[in-house]
C-alpha positions in Angstrom: 95.3 83.1 130.6 94.5 82.1 127.0 96.0 85.2 125.5 99.1 85.2 127.6 99.8 81.7 126.3 99.3 82.8 122.7 101.6 85.8 123.3 104.5 83.6 124.6 104.0 81.0 121.8 104.5 83.6 119.1 108.0 84.6 120.4 109.0 81.0 121.0 108.1 80.2 117.4 110.0 83.1 115.9 112.9 82.6 118.3 113.5 79.2 116.7 112.7 80.4 113.2 116.4 81.1 112.1 117.2 77.4 112.7 114.2 75.8 111.0 113.6 78.2 108.1 115.8 78.6 105.1 115.2 82.3 104.6 116.8 84.3 101.7 118.5 87.3 103.3 121.0 90.0 102.5 124.7 89.1 103.1 125.8 89.5 106.7 122.6 90.8 108.2 122.9 92.9 111.3 120.9 91.6 114.3 118.0 93.8 115.1 117.9 95.5 118.4 114.4 93.9 118.7 116.1 90.6 119.4 117.5 92.0 122.7 114.1 93.3 123.7 112.2 90.0 123.3 112.8 88.9 126.9 111.3 92.1 128.2 108.2 91.5 126.2 107.6 87.8 126.2 105.1 87.6 129.1 102.5 89.8 130.8 103.2 90.1 134.5 99.6 90.9 135.3 96.4 89.1 136.0 94.1 89.4 132.9 91.1 88.2 135.0 91.4 91.2 137.3 90.4 93.8 134.7 87.0 95.4 134.3 85.8 97.0 131.0 86.5 100.7 131.4 83.1 102.3 130.5 79.4 101.7 130.3 79.2 103.6 127.0 79.6 100.4 124.8 81.8 97.5 124.0 82.3 98.6 120.4 85.9 99.1 119.4 86.4 101.8 116.7 90.2 101.7 116.6 92.5 98.9 117.6 96.0 98.6 119.1 99.0 99.8 117.2 97.1 101.1 114.2 98.8 103.7 112.0 98.8 107.3 113.2 100.9 110.2 112.0 104.3 109.9 113.7 103.1 107.2 116.2 101.2 104.0 116.8 97.7 104.1 118.3 98.5 103.2 121.9 95.3 101.4 122.9 91.7 100.9 122.0 89.1 103.5 120.9 85.7 102.7 122.4 82.5 104.1 120.9 80.5 106.5 123.1 77.7 106.6 120.4 78.6 110.2 119.4 77.8 111.5 122.9 79.7 112.6 126.1 79.1 111.9 129.7 79.2 108.1 130.1 80.8 106.6 133.2 84.5 105.8 133.1 85.5 103.1 135.6 88.8 102.3 137.3 89.5 98.9 135.7 91.3 97.7 138.8 92.3 98.9 142.3 95.1 101.4 142.3 95.9 105.1 142.9 95.9 108.3 140.9 99.3 108.6 139.3 98.9 111.5 136.9 96.4 114.2 135.9 97.1 115.7 132.5 95.3 118.5 130.6 97.5 119.5 127.6 97.0 121.3 124.3 97.5 118.2 122.3 95.5 115.3 120.9 94.8 113.6 124.2 92.9 116.4 126.0 91.9 115.5 129.6 93.5 112.3 130.8 94.0 110.2 133.9 96.7 107.6 134.5 96.0 105.1 137.3 98.8 102.9 138.7 98.0 99.4 139.9 99.6 97.3 142.6 101.5 95.1 140.2 103.1 98.1 138.5 100.8 98.1 135.5 98.9 101.3 134.5 95.6 102.1 132.9 95.2 105.3 130.9 91.9 107.1 130.1 91.9 109.8 127.4 89.6 112.5 125.9 87.6 112.8 129.2 84.9 115.4 129.7 85.5 115.8 133.4 86.8 113.9 136.4 84.9 112.8 139.5 84.4 115.3 142.2 87.5 114.4 144.2 89.9 114.5 141.2 88.1 117.7 139.9 88.9 119.5 143.1 92.6 118.5 143.0 92.7 119.6 139.4 91.1 122.9 140.1 93.5 123.7 142.9 96.5 122.9 140.6 95.1 125.1 137.8 94.6 128.0 140.3 98.1 127.5 141.6 99.6 127.6 138.1 97.1 130.1 136.7 96.5 128.0 133.7 93.9 125.6 132.4 96.6 123.3 131.0 98.4 121.3 133.7 100.2 118.0 134.2 100.7 116.7 137.7 102.3 113.4 138.8 101.7 111.9 142.2 104.6 109.8 143.5 102.6 108.7 146.6 99.1 107.2 146.6 97.2 110.4 147.7 94.0 109.4 145.9 93.2 105.7 145.9 90.7 104.2 143.5 88.7 101.0 143.7 87.9 98.7 140.8 84.6 99.8 139.4 84.7 103.3 140.9 83.6 106.1 138.6 86.8 108.2 138.1 85.7 110.3 135.1 83.2 110.8 132.3 83.7 110.3 128.6 84.2 113.3 126.4 85.7 114.8 123.3 88.6 116.8 124.6 91.7 116.8 122.6 91.4 115.7 118.9 88.5 113.8 117.4 84.8 113.2 118.0 83.4 111.8 121.3 85.0 108.5 122.3 87.0 106.9 125.0 90.7 106.2 124.2 91.9 103.5 126.7 95.4 102.1 127.2 97.1 99.6 129.3 100.8 100.1 130.1 103.2 97.7 131.7 105.5 98.3 134.6 108.0 100.1 132.2 105.2 102.2 130.7 105.3 100.2 127.4 102.0 100.0 125.6 100.2 96.7 125.9 97.5 95.4 123.5 94.3 95.5 125.7 92.9 92.6 123.7 95.4 90.4 125.6 93.2 91.3 128.6 89.7 91.7 127.0 90.0 89.5 123.9 87.7 86.7 125.2 84.7 89.1 125.1 85.3 90.2 121.5 82.8 88.8 119.0 84.6 88.6 115.7 84.0 86.0 113.0 85.0 88.3 110.1 88.4 87.8 108.4 90.6 90.8 107.5 90.3 92.5 104.2 93.3 93.1 101.9 93.1 96.2 99.7 96.7 96.7 98.5 100.0 95.1 97.8 103.3 96.9 97.3 106.8 95.9 96.3 109.8 98.1 97.2 113.3 98.0 95.6 115.7 97.8 98.6 119.1 97.9 96.9 120.1 100.7 94.6 120.3 98.3 91.7 117.1 96.4 92.5 114.3 96.4 89.9 110.6 95.5 89.8 109.3 94.9 86.3 112.6 96.4 85.1 112.2 99.7 87.0 113.9 101.0 90.2 110.6 102.3 91.6 108.0 100.7 93.9 105.1 98.9 92.3 101.6 99.1 93.8 98.8 96.7 93.1 95.3 97.7 94.2 93.2 95.5 92.1 93.3 92.1 93.7 91.1 89.1 92.7 89.0 87.7 95.6 87.2 84.5 96.0 86.0 82.9 99.2 88.3 84.8 101.4 91.4 84.2 99.2 93.0 87.0 97.3 95.2 86.5 94.2 97.5 88.7 92.2 96.7 87.8 88.5 100.1 88.8 87.0 103.5 87.3 87.6 105.9 90.1 88.9 109.5 90.2 87.6 112.0 91.2 90.3 115.8 91.6 90.5 118.0 92.2 93.5 116.7 92.9 97.0 113.0 93.5 97.1 110.6 94.0 100.0 106.8 93.5 100.2 104.2 95.7 101.8 100.5 95.2 102.5 97.4 97.3 103.1 94.8 95.5 105.2 92.1 96.2 107.7 89.7 94.2 109.9 86.1 94.5 111.2 84.3 92.8 114.0 80.8 91.4 114.1 78.1 94.1 114.0 80.8 96.8 113.7 81.3 98.9 110.5 84.4 100.6 111.9 87.7 99.5 110.4 90.5 98.4 112.7 94.0 97.1 112.3 95.3 93.6 111.6 96.8 91.7 114.5 99.2 89.3 112.8 101.0 89.2 109.5 102.9 86.3 107.9 104.9 86.3 104.7 105.9 83.0 102.9 108.1 82.6 99.9 107.9 79.2 98.2 105.9 78.0 101.2 108.6 78.9 103.7 107.9 81.5 106.4 110.3 84.5 105.9 108.6 87.1 108.1 106.0 87.3 110.9 104.7 90.3 112.9 102.3 90.3 115.9 101.0 93.4 117.7 101.2 92.6 121.4 103.3 95.4 122.9 105.5 98.3 121.9 107.9 100.7 123.8 106.2 104.0 124.1 109.5 105.9 123.6 110.0 104.1 120.2 106.6 104.8 118.8 108.0 107.0 115.9 109.6 103.8 114.6 106.2 103.4 112.9 107.9 104.9 109.9 110.4 102.0 109.9 107.5 99.6 110.1 105.4 101.4 107.5 106.8 102.8 104.2 107.1 106.5 104.9 107.8 107.8 101.4 104.6 106.0 100.2 102.6 107.7 102.9 104.0 111.1 101.9 103.0 110.5 98.3 99.4 109.9 99.4 99.3 106.3 98.3 98.3 104.7 101.6 99.7 103.1 104.6 101.6 99.9 103.7 103.0 97.7 106.5 106.4 96.3 105.5 106.7 92.5 105.4 110.4 92.7 106.3 112.4 93.9 109.2 113.7 97.3 108.3 117.3 98.4 109.2 117.4 100.2 112.5 114.2 99.0 114.1 114.1 97.9 117.7 110.4 97.1 117.9 109.4 93.8 119.5 106.7 92.9 117.0 109.1 90.6 115.1 110.3 88.3 117.8 113.9 87.2 117.2 114.0 88.0 113.5 116.9 90.1 112.3 117.3 93.2 110.1 116.7 92.1 106.5 114.5 89.1 107.3 111.6 89.1 104.9 113.6 90.8 102.2 113.7 88.7 99.0 117.2 88.5 97.7 117.1 87.1 94.1 120.9 86.4 94.2 120.1 83.6 96.8 117.2 82.2 94.6 117.1 80.2 91.5 116.2 82.0 88.3 112.6 81.5 87.2 109.1 81.4 88.9 108.5 81.4 92.6 105.4 81.7 94.8 104.6 84.0 97.6 101.8 84.0 100.2 100.7 86.6 102.7 98.4 85.7 105.6 96.5 88.5 107.6 95.0 87.5 110.9 92.9 89.3 113.5 93.0 88.6 117.2 90.4 85.9 117.0 92.5 84.1 114.4 90.2 84.8 111.5 92.5 84.8 108.5 92.7 86.1 104.9 95.3 85.0 102.4 96.8 86.6 99.3 98.8 84.5 96.8 100.8 85.3 93.8 103.9 84.4 91.8 107.3 86.1 91.2 109.7 85.7 88.3 113.3 86.1 89.5 115.5 87.9 87.1 119.2 87.4 86.9 119.9 90.2 84.4 122.7 89.1 82.1 125.6 91.4 81.1 127.6 91.5 77.9 130.6 93.4 76.7 131.9 93.9 73.1 135.5 92.9 72.9 136.0 93.6 69.2 134.2 94.2 65.9 135.6 92.8 62.7 134.2 93.0 59.2 132.2 89.7 59.4 132.0 89.0 63.2 131.5 90.5 66.6 133.3 89.1 69.6 131.5 89.3 73.0 132.2 88.2 76.6 129.6 87.5 79.3 129.6 85.7 82.7 126.2 84.2 81.7 127.3 83.2 78.2 126.0 79.6 78.7 122.4 80.9 79.3 122.2 83.4 76.5 120.1 82.1 73.6 119.1 85.2 71.6 121.0 88.2 70.3 119.5 91.3 68.7 121.8 93.7 66.9 120.8 97.4 66.3 122.8 99.3 63.6 122.9 102.7 62.2 124.9 105.2 60.2 125.6 108.5 61.9 123.2 110.3 59.6 120.4 107.9 60.4 117.7 108.9 62.9 116.6 105.3 63.6 118.3 102.1 64.4 117.9 99.1 62.2 117.1 95.9 64.1 118.4 92.4 63.2 117.5 89.3 65.1 120.4 86.8 64.7 119.7 83.2 63.8 121.1 80.5 66.0 123.4 79.4 63.2 125.1 82.9 63.6 125.9 82.4 67.2 129.0 80.4 68.4 130.5 79.8 71.8 134.3 79.6 71.5 136.3 79.2 74.6 135.3 82.1 76.9 133.8 84.2 74.2 130.7 84.5 72.1 131.2 85.0 68.4 128.3 86.6 66.3 128.5 86.3 62.6 127.4 89.7 61.3 128.6 92.0 58.6 128.9 95.5 60.1 130.9 97.2 57.4 128.0 99.3 56.2 127.4 100.9 59.5 129.0 103.4 61.9 127.5 102.3 65.2 125.9 99.2 66.7 124.4 98.1 70.0 123.6 94.6 71.1 121.0 93.2 73.5 121.3 89.6 74.6 118.5 87.5 76.1 118.6 84.5 78.4 116.7 81.3 77.9 114.1 82.7 80.4 113.6 85.8 78.3 115.5 88.2 80.4 117.3 90.9 78.4 120.7 92.5 79.1 121.5 96.1 79.1 122.6 97.2 75.6 126.3 97.1 74.8 127.4 99.9 72.5 130.2 100.1 69.9 131.3 102.8 67.4 133.1 101.8 64.3 133.1 105.4 63.2 132.6 108.3 65.6 131.1 111.6 64.7 133.6 114.5 64.4 131.3 117.4 65.4 131.8 119.7 68.3 130.9 118.2 71.6 127.8 119.3 73.4 128.1 120.1 77.1 127.7 117.3 79.7 125.1 118.0 82.3 125.3 116.6 85.9 122.1 116.4 87.8 121.8 115.1 91.4 118.6 113.9 93.0 118.5 113.1 96.7 116.9 109.8 97.6 116.3 108.4 101.1 119.6 106.7 101.5 121.7 107.8 98.5 122.3 110.4 95.9 121.3 109.5 92.3 123.4 111.2 89.6 122.3 111.6 86.1 124.9 112.3 83.4 123.4 113.6 80.2 124.2 115.5 77.0 122.3 116.8 74.0 124.6 114.9 71.7 125.6 111.2 72.1 128.2 109.6 74.3 130.7 107.8 72.0 132.6 106.3 75.1 131.4 105.3 78.5 131.7 108.2 80.9 134.2 108.0 83.7 132.6 109.4 86.8 134.7 110.3 89.8 134.1 112.0 93.2 137.0 113.6 95.1 136.9 114.5 98.8 140.1 116.1 100.1 142.8 113.9 98.6 140.6 110.8 98.2 139.4 110.1 94.6 136.8 107.4 93.9 135.5 106.1 90.6 131.8 105.5 90.7 130.2 102.9 88.4 127.8 104.2 85.8 124.9 102.5 83.9 123.8 103.4 80.4 120.1 104.4 80.0 120.5 105.7 76.4 123.1 107.0 74.0 122.7 110.4 75.7 122.2 109.4 79.4 124.0 107.5 82.1 123.2 107.2 85.8 125.2 106.5 89.0 124.5 106.2 92.7 126.5 107.9 95.5 126.2 105.8 98.7 126.9 107.1 102.3 129.8 104.6 102.4 131.4 106.4 99.5 131.1 109.9 101.0 132.3 111.8 104.0 131.3 115.2 105.4 132.1 118.3 103.4 132.8 119.5 99.9 132.8 116.8 97.2 134.0 117.5 93.6 132.3 115.3 91.1 133.8 115.1 87.6 132.8 113.3 84.4 135.1 112.6 81.5 133.7 111.2 78.3 133.7 111.3 74.5 130.7 113.3 73.3 130.2 113.3 69.5 133.7 111.8 69.2 135.5 114.5 71.1 136.8 114.2 74.7 135.1 116.6 77.1 134.6 117.0 80.9 132.2 118.5 83.4 132.4 119.0 87.1 130.2 120.1 90.0 130.9 120.8 93.7 128.5 119.3 96.2 128.0 119.9 99.9 127.3 116.4 101.1 127.5 114.9 104.5 127.4 111.1 105.0 125.8 110.1 108.4 125.8 106.5 109.6 124.4 104.9 112.8 126.9 104.7 115.7 128.7 107.8 114.3 128.8 111.1 116.1 130.3 114.5 115.2 129.9 118.1 114.4 130.6 120.0 111.2 130.0 123.3 109.5 128.7 123.6 106.0 131.2 126.2 105.0 129.7 128.9 102.8 126.2 128.5 104.2 127.4 128.8 107.8 125.1 126.1 109.2 126.5 124.0 112.0 125.3 120.4 112.5 126.0 118.4 115.7 124.9 114.8 116.4 125.5 111.8 118.6 125.8 108.1 117.9 122.0 107.6 118.0 121.3 110.4 115.4 119.9 108.1 112.7 118.4 104.7 112.3 119.9 104.1 108.8 122.8 105.5 106.8 121.9 108.8 105.0 123.4 111.5 102.9 122.5 114.9 104.4 122.3 117.8 101.9 121.8 121.4 102.9 120.6 124.2 100.5 120.9 127.9 101.4 117.7 129.6 100.1 118.4 132.9 101.9 118.0 136.3 100.2 119.3 139.7 101.3 116.2 140.1 103.4 115.3 136.5 104.4 116.9 133.5 106.1 115.9 130.0 105.0 117.7 126.7 104.7 116.5 123.3 103.4 117.9 120.1 104.9 117.2 116.8 103.2 116.2 114.1 102.8 112.8 114.8 104.2 111.4 111.3 103.7 113.6 109.5 106.2 112.8 109.2 109.9 115.4 110.3 112.4 116.3 108.6 115.7 117.8 111.1 118.2 118.3 113.6 115.3 120.5 116.6 114.8 121.2 119.9 116.6 121.1 122.5 113.9 122.5 126.0 114.3 121.9 128.7 111.6 123.4 132.2 111.4 121.5 135.2 112.7 121.7 138.7 111.4 122.0 141.6 113.8 118.7 143.0 112.6 117.0 139.7 113.6 118.0 139.8 117.3 114.6 140.8 118.6 111.9 139.0 120.5 109.6 139.3 117.6 111.9 137.2 115.3 111.6 133.5 115.7 113.1 130.3 114.4 110.6 128.1 112.5 110.7 124.6 111.1 108.6 123.0 108.4 108.8 119.3 107.8 106.0 117.7 105.7 103.3 120.1 107.2 103.1 123.7 108.2 105.6 126.0 109.9 106.2 125.3 113.6 107.7 127.8 116.0 110.9 126.7 117.7 112.2 129.7 119.7 112.5 133.5 119.9 115.6 135.4 118.9 115.3 137.9 121.7 119.0 137.7 122.9 121.1 140.6 121.8 124.1 140.0 119.5 123.3 136.3 119.0 125.4 134.9 116.1 123.5 131.6 115.8 120.1 130.2 116.7 119.8 126.4 117.4 117.1 123.8 117.5 117.0 120.0 117.7 115.4 118.1 114.8 114.3 114.7 116.1 111.6 113.5 113.7 112.5 114.5 110.1 114.6 117.0 108.2 113.0 119.9 106.4 113.1 123.7 106.2 114.4 126.1 108.8 113.7 129.8 108.5 113.7 133.0 110.5 110.4 135.0 110.4 109.3 138.2 112.2 105.9 138.1 113.8 104.4 141.4 114.9 100.8 140.5 114.7 99.0 139.7 118.0 96.5 136.9 118.3 92.9 137.6 117.6 90.0 137.3 120.0 86.6 137.0 118.3 83.0 136.1 118.6 83.0 137.0 122.3 79.7 136.2 124.0 79.1 136.5 127.7 76.4 137.1 130.2 75.8 137.2 133.9 73.1 135.7 136.0 72.7 136.7 139.6 76.3 137.8 139.7 77.9 134.7 138.0 79.6 135.4 134.7 79.9 132.8 131.9 80.9 133.1 128.2 83.0 131.9 125.3 85.1 133.2 122.4 87.1 132.0 119.5 90.8 132.8 119.0 93.5 132.4 116.4 97.1 133.3 115.6 98.8 133.9 112.3 102.3 132.5 112.8 104.1 131.7 116.1 101.0 130.3 117.8 99.3 130.9 121.1 101.2 130.8 124.4 98.6 129.4 126.7 100.5 130.6 129.7 99.6 134.0 128.4 95.8 133.4 128.3 94.3 135.2 131.3 90.7 136.0 132.1 89.8 138.3 134.9 86.5 139.4 136.3 87.6 142.5 138.2 90.7 141.2 139.9 89.4 137.6 140.2 91.3 135.0 137.9 88.9 132.7 136.1 90.3 129.4 134.9 88.7 128.6 131.5 88.1 125.5 129.4 90.2 125.5 126.2 89.6 123.5 123.1 92.9 123.7 121.2 91.5 121.7 118.2 88.7 124.1 117.5 90.3 127.3 119.0 87.5 128.0 121.4 87.5 129.1 125.1 84.7 128.8 127.6 84.7 130.5 131.0 82.6 130.7 134.1 83.3 132.6 137.3 83.2 130.7 140.6 82.5 133.7 142.9 79.3 135.6 142.9 79.6 139.3 142.2 77.8 142.1 144.1 75.5 144.4 142.3 77.1 147.2 140.4 79.6 147.8 137.5 82.3 145.2 136.8 85.0 144.6 134.3 85.8 141.5 132.2 89.4 141.5 130.9 90.8 138.9 128.5 94.4 138.8 127.4 96.0 136.4 125.0 99.7 136.3 124.1 101.5 134.5 121.3 104.9 132.8 121.5 106.9 136.0 120.7 104.9 138.1 123.2 102.5 139.9 120.9 99.5 140.4 123.1 95.8 141.0 122.4 93.5 142.4 125.1 89.8 142.8 125.3 88.0 144.7 128.2 84.2 144.8 128.7 82.2 146.6 131.3 79.0 145.1 132.5 76.4 145.7 135.3 75.1 143.2 137.8 71.7 144.2 139.0 71.0 141.2 141.3 74.2 139.9 142.8 75.8 138.9 146.0 73.9 140.2 149.0 
């Protein structure tokens, strides 16, 4: 019961953490749904001593529990079969056959066994089952006329005993030969098998850390002065301790991420880390332990890992904070936002951080570094007189250095002047700088705090240019949870732009931030937007003359617990969703990329994971109402068939997007699948053979794969990963001429057919 004890202890510790730890956190954090799940995951209601190791192939683990996989967690252990197939697979406990599954997906042939205490054991990538289960499987395949089946047994028709050989290891589904093995609890949640088998694991090797990331959480957060993530791959290592050599400057809300892996004794395969801990100034702010997860919430891996970083090909970074929207039980009673560093709740200056990575045997590696917390000062120019400049600043007591940049309008470069301390006076609530600006037309001032943190520049024109204004350009870039607006001109802004957004009768002024004399930026948040047409407008002086610019945007703000339906107007797209549509607030944007002959729409953002998702309906042209036309979706991979448009006079075609947003298009597919490299022979009246197949667009409909020898249906073996089919007839043919017929259909009913005639010389008497 050692590991059951460890499991409970973790949650007891985290359950008390909010009382004993002084964690910096965002204002008014929302309690994570994970807190309500803890009681369901705080103990294993099974006997760990009753379990047998599932195979005689080896005890070497090549992949561990809850490792990163695309769109899901790895649900169990991968056990090496030494690159071979055919090893025994044992029932790990007494129970009965609950499900047989052979599907064209990554799992291939699988068995699910239910045990007396309600727990399950799951065996995957099998070559074949034992004779009893093979016979049941064959009868079900003949009944359905298909190789791919899934059958659940509500009653214990086939009982199994602990240690009984129920199957043999294989390589069906995706990947090389190995056994994927899972344990599920009474609610079908995935359980870490090491909680059962961990005593037998030989591991004295601490995890390796190969990457650190920092993510700006708030729209105004910065890391080293930039609003982009920072990645650190070069870490110093000495005696199991890693250090980050540079001090990292941060401002606002910032989250950390880590890349790490583990190895066991005598095993070169990389596996995942079992537990992560994150400390700031020696106080624990975050901990995560991989003991169990709900199978239906496995796509929340993209809340636990940083999804945009993965899409950019920069690696899989586990977040060291509880992301908004997660309901995973890894974090115990921590709440949304725990682990996020909020510099507003910290003193300005240097702070330390420490990350601890542990494997199941409690071998630990540590990474240490330091942070410099920025409180960026702000200044404003109240007035400019001949010999002095008057400023205001909330941080005026901390400002020690002022740099003035001046220029005439005809100058190309600014002239820099560093003011002496004798030229700086604090008078009442103002700062007075002694400086003669009479020779110049424009000036900008940068203030610096005693810790060396610079303000954004403050700009002032004593004389404005009187040339014609150049146009203002508005550019909008969709981010994961907001829209970033860039306001720019080829000239110079001689006043701060006023940026407004109008929806219906509601007008909002959006704050802007200067990047240069010719560029300002702003952020549109979901809370500032609604669903529909938004008119954005900028009013500013450009080259001394007042000018404006505007643009109409089709934006739709979606927040958790919000449901509704809306049409996008000119594009004709209809969106419907319920209160569980999204995990986090988002701004949905739709672009119509259709032409007179094509139909295509883009829905963004594409780097945000959906919860229940959206029902999306797009218009259909009369000429597209055929069974050869189909609706297709493309997220961050290739095109995927959704449905056929075979109904006459359909006005819309709909699909449910439940993972990510992306592109929707209507394509016509008139090309049948191909059947190639057909090889077959017969021996004494028994026919066997194989062939390759492919399809160019909609994909193969396996219900439409039929192989007949004369009028006898032959159930084949199908390898969906490598697009290969094997077949062997069960009944002996008599001597004479016979026909082999293969038909293969795609998802819009294009059909390929091959017929071969052959002669049996010695067959059934």
